[in-house]
N, C-alpha and C positions, 0 to 999 in steps of 0.2 A: 673586306678581305685583306689579309696581311701576307707579307713575305717572311717565310721562316728559314733561318739558316741553322744547320746542324753540324757541330764539330764533334763527331763520334765515329767509332769504327763499326757500330752495329747496323748492318745493312737492313735487317728485318725491322728495326726501329725506324730507320729512315723511310722504308717503304710504307710502313703503317701511317706515318705522317703524310706521305704523298697521297695516300688513299683517302685521307680525311678531307672533308669539305670545308674545314675551318680556315684553310690557307690557299691563297691564290697561286703561290709558288713555293716549293720547297727546294732548297739548294744545299749541296754539301760544302762545308767550309774546311779550310786548313789553317795552319798557323799564320800564313801570309795573307790570304784573302779575307780573313775575319776582320782585318783592320780597314779594308777598302770596300767591301761589298755593302751596298745599300740595302739593309734588311731591317724589318720591324721587330721581329721576335728572334731571339738567339737561344739555342739549346746546346750546352757544352758539357762534355764529360771530363771529370777530374783526371781521367787517364790520358787526356790529350792536352789539357791546359791547366796550369797552376792557378790556384785561387787568387794569389797576390797579383799576378799578371792580369787576370780577368777583371779584378776590381779596379785596377788602374785604367784599363782600357774602357770599361763600362762608363767611367766618369767622363770620358772624352767623346763617346759615341752618342748618337741620337736614338738609341734603341728604346722601344716602348717597354720591353721586358726582356730580362735575361734569366734563363733557367740553367741551374748548375746541377748536374747529376753526380751525386757523391757516392763513392764506394764505401763498403763497410769499414775499411781500415782508416779512412779519413773522417768518418762521420762525427765522432766525438770531438775531434780537434778543430773541425771547421764550423761546427754548428753556430757558435756565438758570432764569429766573423761574418757568416752569411746572413744571419738574422738581422744584424745591425745595418745591412745594406738596403737602401731604398730601391735599388735597381735590380739586384740579383735575388732570385728566389731559389732556395735549395730544394732539390728533389731527393728525398731520402733514399737510402739503399734498399735493396731486396724487393723493389716493385717490379711487377711483370711489365712487358711492353705495353699491353693494353692499359694497364694502370698508369703508366707514364703518360700516355696519350690523354687519358682522362684527367690526369693531374694538371697538365698544361691547359687543356680545354677549360677546365673549371675556373682556373685563375685568370684566364683571358675573358671569359664570360662569367664574371663573378656573381652576378645576380640571377643567373638562370639555373634551372634544374635540368640535369641531363636526361636524355631519353633512355638512358640505362634503366633496364627493368628491375634492377636490384635496389631495395630500400632497406637500409640498416638502422635498427633501433638500438640505442645504447643508453645506459643509465648514468646519471650524475652520482648515484650512490646505490647501494643495495637497498631493497625494499621500497624503492620509489614507484614500483609497478611497471617496470619495463616490459616484462613478459606478458602481463595482463594486457597492456596496450598493444603490443605487437600481435598477440594471438587474437585479440578482438578485431584488430584491423584485418588480419587474414580471414577471419570468419565473415566479416561483411564483404570483403572482396570476393569471396567464394560465391556470393550470391549473384555477382555480375560476370564472373569468369570461372570456367571449370579447369583452368590451368594456373592455379595459385599454389605455391608451396611455402611452408614455414620451415625455416632452417635454424635450429638452436646452435649457436656457436659460442655460447656462454659457459661451456663446460658441463652442461647438464643434459639430461635426456630430452627435456622440453615438454613434458606432459603435465605441467602444473595446472593448466586450465583447459586442457583438451584430452580426449581419450583416443588412443591409437595402439596398434600392435607394435611394440618396441622390442621384438625378439632380436632384430638386427639393428645396427646403427653405425655411427662413424668408426667405432673401434674395429669393426669387421672389414672395413675397406681401407684401413690406414696404410697397409703395405702397398696396395695397388695405387693409392694416391702418391706415395713416395716414389714409386717406379713409373708413374704416369701410364699405367696400362689399364685403368678402369674403363670398361666398355659402357656404351649407352644402355645396353640391355641390363647389365649388372646394376647400373645406377637406378634404372626404372624399377627393378625388382626390389630394391631396398627402400624405395620411397613408398610410403603407405598412406592410405586415406584416413583422415581422422573423422570422428563422429560429427565434428563441426562443419565438415564439407570441404576442407582444404587438405592438400597433401602435406606430409611431413617427412623429412629425412631425420629419423631419430638421432639424437646427439650422443654424448659420451656418458656411459654408465659408470665407468671406473674413475674414482677421484684421482687415483694414482697416475692415470694416463692423460689427465687434462693438459699437462705441459709437454706431451710428446708429439704434438702436432705442430708442424712448421708452417708459417704463413704461405710459403710457396706451394706447399701441397694443397692447402685449402683453396688457394687461388685457382689451382687447376680444377678442383671440384666445382667451384662456382662457374668457371668457364663452361663446363659441361652442363650444369643445371640451367644456365641461361638459354641453352638450345632446346630444352624440354618444356619450359614453363613461360607463361605470359607475364607473371608477376612473382618475384621472389622476395619474401619478407624474412630478413635476417635479424636474429636477436643475439647481440653480443654481450648483453648484461652490463655490469659495471666493472668486471675484472678485465680491464683493457690490456693488461700485461700478457694475457694468454695469446699464444700464437693464432688460435682460431679467431679470437676477437680482433686482433690486428688485421688479419686477412679480411674479415668482414667489413671493417672500417675502410680499408684501402681499396676494396673492390668497387666502390661506387661513391660518387660525390653526393648522392642522395641519402643523407644521414639525418636521423631524427633523434634528438636528445630528449630523454624523458627525465623530468625532475619533479620535485615537490617544493612546497614553501618552507620546508625545514632548513634552518640555517646550516645544519651539519651537511646537507646535500650540496649546498653551494661551496662550503669549505672544502669538501672532498673533491668537487669538480675542479676547483682552482688547482689543487694538487695534481689531478689527472692532466689538466691542460698544460701546466708548467713542466711536468716531469715526463709526459708521454705524448700527448696530442700535438703539442708544438714541435716536438722533436721529429715526429714522423710526418709532419706537414699537413695535419688535419685542422683546417681553419674554419670551414663553414658548415653549418648545420641548421636545421629547423628545430623548433622547440615545442614540446608538449608539456604543460604543467599539470601533473596528475594530483589527485586528491585535493583539489583546489577548494579553499574556503574563503568566502568573501568576508573578511574580518579586518577592521582597521589596525589591529595589532600585528597583522602579518603583511608582508610586502605584496603589493598588487601585481598583476600580470605585466603591466608596462615597465615597472621598476625591475622586475625579474628579467624581462626581455633585454633590458639595457645591461644588467649585470652579467648575464650569461653570454651576451654578444652574438646571438643568433636571431632568426626571424620566428616569431611566435605563430604557430598554426592554430592552437586552441588550448583552452583550459578544460580539464576533465574534472568534474565535481567529485568530492568525496562521497562515496557510496558505501553504505553498510553491506554486510553479507559477503565481504571479501573472503573471510575465512571459510564461510560455507561453500563459496564457489570453488575454493581451492580443494576442499574436502571432496566435493562432487566432481572435480575436474571439469568445470565449466567456466566460461567467461562471464563477466558481469552483464553481457548482453542478454543472458538468460533471465535476468531479473526484469527485463523489458522497461527499464528506467529510461524515460524520454531524454533526460538531460545527458545521461551517459551515452546513449545511442547517437544523439546529436553531435557530441564531441568526437566520437569515433568516425562518424560520417564526414566531419571536417577533414580528418586525415585521409580518408578514402577518396574524398573529392580531389585533394591535391594529387594523389597518385594516379587516379583514373584520368584526370585532365591531361596530365603530361604523357600518358601512354595512349591517349585517344580511345579510351574504353568508355562506352556509354554508362552513365550512372545517374540514377534519379534518387534524390533525397526523400526519405520517408517521413521526416519530421520537419514541419514548418518552423523556421527560426529566423532570427534577426540576421542582419548582415554579418558575415563571419570574418575572421582574420585572414581567410583565404584571399580576399580581395586586395590585401596589402602585399601579396607575394608577386614577384616578377615572373611572368609566364613566358617561357621560351616559345 
C-alpha cells in the first residue's frame, strides 16, 4: 500500500482516488506542503504547479512516482520535457476521471491486467485482421457469457464477419452522447444481437461523420455500456487518429495489438507509436500475431514480441477462406479449423481468467503464451 498526495482542485478526482483500494492514504497537497509531506506517489495538475518547478523538486524528493496532469494548452509544449524525465509521467489531456485513475493504477502495477471489463483490439496496420480477431473473440466469449457486446469504434458499421440488424447505430445517438442524456433504455434498444450470439452496438455508417465523434462523448457511452455487459470487446482498427478510436484506447489498460509478420505493419506501427500512442500515454498492450507463417525468411514470434514491445498472447495461423468468410459475414471459427480455434481460445483464456468467468478449452494444446503473463 502507498501514500498518494494530490495537488489539484478537482474534488471528484480526489474522492475517486480515496475510494480506490490502491492507496493506504490519499492527502490533499498545496504548494507549501508538497515539499514537506512524506508521500510515495504524487499527482499534480499543471494548473497548480509549473513543470519547471516540479522537475526541480522531483529531483530532490524520494517519490516513487510523480504524475503530471497536462491541460490541452500545454500539451504540445511540455511533451518532450516530460517524456525525458525518469521520475515524472505525463497524464495527457482530455481523459475522464475514471481514465485518470486507471492511468495511474496501470503504471503503478505495470505488469498486471486491470479488472476493467473493457478489452480494446487495435491494429498495427490495416488488413492485419483486427476485426476478424476481435469478432472471433466475442463469438467464443458468447459461449460462456450471455452478456458480451462487440463495439466497433473503427469508423465502420462492424458487420464484416457477423450479421446483425444495423438499422440504427452510433450516428443515431450522437447528439445524446454530446449532451450526456442517453438513457439506459435507449442504449439497450439500439444494441442488437448478432447471429454469432453476442450483442453489437452498430457503428458508423457515414464516412463523412467518422470524424465528428469526440473522445469525451464516446467515453460517456462506454461508461454506460460497462453497466449493462459483463465483457465489452472494442474494435478501434488501425485509424487511431479517430476520436472514437482514441476513446476506445483510453477507456481501458486492457489493450490487444493485432499485427502480422509483414514489415510494412511494423513500419506503420512505429509511426503510430511515435506520433500518437506515446503522446496520449498508451504504453502497454498485449500482442496477437495474426496470419502467422512459420518460415525462416520471416521474423519469428519472439523477435516480433521484442520489436513491438508488448507481451505476446498467441500467434494466429494463416488460414485460407478469409475472403469467403467476409462474403458470408462469418468469422473463421465457422471453418472449424483447430489451430485457429486454439489461438482464439488463448485470447479468451486471458480475458475470462481476469474476469473470473469459467472457461473450458475445447482444443487440447501445448503450453501457451498465457503462462508468461503476470496475473493480477
